C-alpha positions in Angstrom: 0.2 -154.2 149.3 -1.2 -152.5 146.0 -1.6 -155.5 143.7 -4.2 -157.7 146.6 -5.9 -154.2 146.7 -6.2 -154.3 142.4 -7.5 -158.1 143.1 -10.0 -157.5 145.7 -7.6 -159.0 148.5 -6.5 -161.9 146.8 -3.3 -163.0 145.2 -1.8 -166.2 144.3 1.5 -167.8 145.9 3.6 -167.7 142.8 2.3 -163.5 142.5 3.7 -163.7 146.5 6.8 -165.4 146.1 7.3 -163.1 142.7 7.0 -160.4 144.9 10.1 -162.4 147.6 8.0 -164.1 150.5 9.3 -166.9 150.8 7.8 -170.0 150.7 7.9 -171.1 154.7 6.8 -167.6 155.2 3.5 -168.2 152.5 3.1 -171.7 154.8 3.7 -169.8 158.6 0.4 -167.3 157.2 -1.9 -169.3 155.9 -1.2 -171.9 158.8 -2.3 -168.6 160.9 -5.0 -167.6 159.0 -3.3 -164.9 157.6 -3.6 -165.9 153.7 -5.9 -168.1 152.6 -5.3 -170.5 149.8 -8.0 -168.6 146.9 -6.4 -168.4 143.7 -9.3 -170.5 142.6 -11.4 -167.2 142.3 -8.2 -165.6 139.9 -8.3 -168.4 137.9 -12.2 -168.4 137.4 -12.0 -164.9 136.6 -13.5 -161.3 136.4 -16.8 -161.4 137.9 -15.7 -164.8 140.5 -16.9 -164.8 144.4 -16.2 -167.3 147.2 -19.7 -169.6 147.6 -20.3 -171.7 150.4 -18.4 -172.9 153.3 -15.3 -170.7 151.6 -17.0 -167.3 151.8 -18.1 -168.5 155.3 -14.1 -169.9 155.8 -13.4 -166.5 154.9 -15.7 -164.3 156.9 -14.7 -167.0 160.3 -18.1 -168.3 160.2 -16.7 -172.1 160.0 -14.1 -173.6 162.1 -13.0 -176.1 158.7 -10.0 -175.4 158.5 -8.9 -173.5 155.2 -6.2 -176.5 153.7 -9.5 -178.9 154.0 -12.3 -176.5 152.0 -13.2 -177.0 148.7 -12.7 -173.6 147.3 -16.6 -173.0 145.8 -16.6 -170.4 143.4 -19.4 -168.7 141.8 -19.1 -166.9 138.4 -21.4 -164.5 137.8 -20.9 -164.8 134.2 -23.0 -167.8 133.7 -25.9 -165.8 135.5 -25.1 -163.4 132.2 -25.7 -166.0 130.0 -27.9 -167.1 130.5 -30.1 -164.8 131.5 -29.3 -163.6 128.0 -30.2 -167.0 126.6 -33.6 -166.8 127.9 -34.6 -163.7 126.1 -33.1 -164.7 122.6 
């Protein structure tokens, strides 16, 4: 899927529906682990990445079910802003 490639493998529920995937198909893939709810990464914009338990779950390093994990997102822009503030 070209959209997923362009967004580093992350797509929103709305994007999947717009591409013709049904709601039940999305839910089924989430239950099987084929899709993980990661829209928080897209919502945080460029430079955002999963962190902590969310990243561990994505890489199958945690047994916590995806629907029970609270998304942890780190945004690199904050680091740049802090670095710029420290030098001014």
